[in-house]
N, C-alpha and C positions, 0 to 999 in steps of 0.2 A: 692709800696714796692717791687714788683717783678721786675719792671724796674730798680729800684735802685740796687737790688741784681745783676742784669745782668751787670751793670756798675762796681760794686766793685769786682765781681768775675773775672775780667780781671787781677787781681793782685793775685799772688800766696799766699801771706800771708792771704789775705781775704778768699781765697778758703779753706785754712787749718783751719781757725777759724770756718768757716761755717760747716765743717765736724766735728770738735771737738764739736760744739754745737748741732750737729745732725740736722741741718737745711736741709741737703740733704734728710733726711727721710721725712720731711714735704713736700718738693718739690715733692718727688715721690708720696706721698699720694694725693697731690693737682692736679696731672696730670689728675685725673678723674673728675675734676670740670667741670661744664657745661658752665662756662663763657669763651668764646673763647679767649678774650684778655688776661685774666689771664693765661690760658694754654699756649698761645703764648709766653708771657714774661717768664714763668717758663721754657719753652724749651730753651729760650735764656740763662738763667742761667745754665741749664744743658749742653748746648753746651760748655760753658767755663769750667765747672767741668769735662766733659768727655774728654777734651783736656789735662788734668793734670793726669798723671798715677795713683798716689795714690787715687785721687778722682774718677777716672774711675773705678778702682777696687772696690771701695766702692759702686758706683752706680750699678755695676754688682751684688754685694751682696744684694742690696736693690730691685733687680728684676724690674728695670725700663724698661728693654727691652720689656716685654710683654705689658706694659702700652703704650709705644711709638708705638708699632706695632698696638695696638688697635686704638690709636689716628690717625695713618696714614691711617688705614682702614676706619675710620669714618669721616675723614676730607672731607668737601664738595669739589667737583671737582674744583670749582672756587676759593677755598682758597689755592692757590699755596704757599703763604707766610707761612701758618701754616704747610703744608706738607713739605716744604723745611726746616723749622726749626727743625721739628721732625727728618727728614733725616740727618741733620747735627749732631744731638746728636748721632744717630745710627752709622753714619760714623766715628765720633771721637772714639766711643767705639770699632768699628771694626778695627781701625788702631792701637790700642794699643795691642801689642802682649801679655801683661800680663793679659788681660781681657779674661776669658774663654767664649766660645760660646757653649752652649749645643746644640746638634743636633736639638732638638725640637724647641728651641728659634730661631735658625738659619733658620730652615725650615719655621716657621711662618713669620719671617721677610722677607725672600725671596719671599714667597707667596704674602705678602702684597705689597712688592716693585714691583713685577711683575704686580699685579692687578692695582696699581696706575699708573705704567708706561704705561700699555695698554689703560687705560681709560682717561689719562690726555693729553689734546691736546692744552693747552694754549701756547701762544707765548711770547717771551720776554726773558730777561736775567735770571730772576728767574726760568722760566719754563725750560730753557736749563740747568741751574745749577741743578734743581730738577731731570731732566732726567739723567744727569751725575751721580748724587749721587745714584739714584735708580739703575742704571747700576752697580755701584760699590757694592752696597749692595747685588744685585743679584748674584755677583761673590764671595762673602765672603765664607770662609771655616771654618768648625768647629775647635775649639781649646779647649784644656783642656782634662780632668779636671785638673785645676791648683789649687793648695792650695792657697786660699786667706788669707791674714793676717787678724786677727780679731782685732777690735778696742777696 
């Protein structure tokens, strides 16, 4: 089901419906699940949601950043794919100027990004993309507080 959601959230109307149905809340809760594949596919859905400004603001309200930071910190070194997917969500959120970044969240994300960058030595396209995103996240600046619309 998470893989299917990843495919359908490529479409704006589907993203809007998922937010209306509060599926994004369930996705945020499930980020703490112990099944790696489920968490990976959930991150894929979140990548799509985080690229859509109204959905990104909602994800900020749902406090997914601390969960993604924890995921990034806990991802095994050899699991470049999972770390990359979590970084893509964080990067999409950081690119949206309407998403506020609290200094504490930003500091935690930058600390985790630096630790992963320092200890990750895999090679290949995914590893290079991961290093690029980690560098981007390390350079992010705090924004906010911004008044977020309530749903």
